[in-house]
C-alpha positions in Angstrom: 10.4 12.3 -19.1 9.6 8.8 -20.4 12.5 7.4 -18.4 11.1 8.9 -15.2 7.8 7.3 -16.0 9.6 3.9 -16.2 11.2 4.6 -12.8 7.8 5.7 -11.3 6.1 2.6 -12.6 8.8 0.4 -11.0 8.6 2.3 -7.7 4.8 2.0 -7.6 4.9 -1.8 -8.5 7.7 -2.4 -6.0 6.0 -0.6 -3.1 2.5 -2.1 -3.9 3.9 -5.7 -3.9 5.8 -5.0 -0.7 2.7 -3.6 0.9 0.8 -6.7 -0.1 3.5 -8.9 1.5 3.6 -6.9 4.8 -0.2 -6.8 5.1 -0.9 -10.4 4.2 2.0 -12.5 5.3 4.1 -13.1 8.4 7.8 -13.1 8.2 8.9 -16.6 7.1 5.5 -17.5 5.5 6.0 -19.0 2.0 3.5 -19.7 -0.8 4.6 -22.1 -3.6 4.0 -20.7 -7.1 6.0 -23.4 -8.9 7.1 -26.2 -6.6 10.9 -26.5 -6.2 11.4 -23.3 -8.3 9.5 -20.2 -7.3 7.9 -19.2 -4.0 6.5 -16.0 -2.5 8.3 -15.8 0.8 8.0 -13.0 3.3 11.5 -12.0 4.2 13.3 -8.8 5.6 16.8 -7.6 4.9 18.6 -5.0 6.9 21.6 -5.1 4.6 22.5 -5.3 0.9 22.5 -8.2 -1.5 22.9 -11.6 0.3 22.5 -9.8 3.6 25.9 -8.2 3.6 26.5 -5.0 5.7 23.6 -5.7 8.0 22.3 -2.7 9.9 24.5 -0.1 8.1 21.6 2.1 7.2 23.5 5.4 7.1 25.9 3.9 4.6 23.0 2.8 2.4 21.4 6.2 2.7 24.5 8.1 1.6 25.3 5.6 -1.2 21.8 5.5 -2.5 21.5 9.3 -2.6 24.8 9.6 -4.5 23.6 6.8 -7.0 20.2 8.5 -7.5 21.9 11.9 -8.2 24.3 10.2 -10.6 21.5 8.4 -12.5 19.4 11.6 -12.8 22.4 13.4 -14.0 23.0 10.8 -16.7 19.4 10.7 -17.7 19.4 14.4 -18.2 22.8 14.6 -19.9 23.1 11.4 -22.1 19.8 9.6 -22.3 17.9 12.1 -24.5 18.9 10.6 -27.8 19.8 7.1 -26.6 16.7 5.1 -25.8 18.5 2.0 -24.5 20.6 4.0 -22.1 17.6 6.0 -20.9 15.5 2.8 -20.3 18.4 1.2 -18.4 18.8 4.2 -16.2 15.1 4.4 -15.6 15.1 0.8 -14.4 18.1 1.5 -12.1 16.5 4.7 -10.8 13.2 2.9 -10.0 15.0 0.1 -8.3 17.3 2.3 -6.2 14.4 4.5 -5.0 12.2 1.5 -4.3 14.6 0.0 -1.8 15.6 3.4 -0.5 11.9 4.0 0.5 12.0 0.7 2.5 15.2 1.6 4.3 13.9 5.1 5.2 10.4 4.1 6.4 10.9 0.5 7.6 14.6 0.4 8.4 14.7 -2.8 6.4 14.0 -4.0 2.9 11.0 -6.2 2.2 11.9 -9.2 0.0 9.5 -11.9 -1.2 10.6 -13.5 -4.5 12.3 -16.8 -3.6 13.7 -19.0 -6.3 15.6 -22.2 -6.5 17.7 -22.1 -9.7 19.3 -25.5 -10.5 18.6 -26.5 -6.9 20.5 -23.4 -5.6 18.5 -21.6 -2.9 18.8 -18.1 -4.4 18.6 -15.2 -1.9 15.1 -13.8 -1.6 14.7 -10.5 -3.5 12.0 -8.0 -4.7 10.8 -6.0 -7.7 13.4 -3.2 -7.0 16.2 -5.6 -7.0 15.0 -7.1 -10.2 14.8 -3.7 -11.8 18.3 -2.9 -10.8 19.6 -6.1 -12.3 17.6 -5.5 -15.5 18.9 -2.0 -15.7 22.5 -3.1 -15.3 22.1 -5.8 -18.0 20.6 -3.2 -20.4 23.4 -0.8 -19.6 25.9 -3.6 -20.4 24.2 -4.1 -23.8 24.4 -0.4 -24.4 28.1 -0.3 -23.6 28.7 -3.3 -25.9 26.7 -1.6 -28.7 28.7 1.6 -28.3 32.0 -0.3 -28.3 31.0 -2.1 -31.5 29.9 1.1 -33.2 33.1 2.8 -32.2 35.2 0.0 -33.7 33.1 0.1 -36.8 33.5 3.9 -37.1 37.3 3.6 -36.7 37.4 1.0 -39.5 34.9 2.5 -41.9 34.5 6.1 -40.9 31.3 8.0 -40.1 29.9 7.8 -43.6 30.7 4.1 -44.0 33.6 4.3 -46.3 36.9 2.5 -45.7 39.8 4.4 -44.2 43.4 3.6 -45.0 
């Protein structure tokens, strides 16, 4: 249940921030937060990351539904005893649903976080995108942890004694 609360919090924060942008800014408006680094910029995206697959909404609907079903399945099956896995899946679930809501109701995704990292004009993104990235990073940590534990178990056995 805790992992669904994480997803719910991300969805609520994502939708609230997008609502603020839509209600208070015109597309293209930009507010500097930290000059030459971070801006709040009202932007819309009808595709995926970096604007790829513009206008392919049915593709995104199908893929997102499959992803959501898969994440819920893994939360129920594997996350119970594994907190890091559950948290990573909760972040990914919240991010996937946050952008899915935009695609269903707006036919586009509201983006507004605009950064310049080492002078690179990074594509504008949102809270849902951030949650997806954080979830994937946490999942990678979990996978590395499992791999390390598996190697350790092969070397030392389950009870910590050396095997020959």
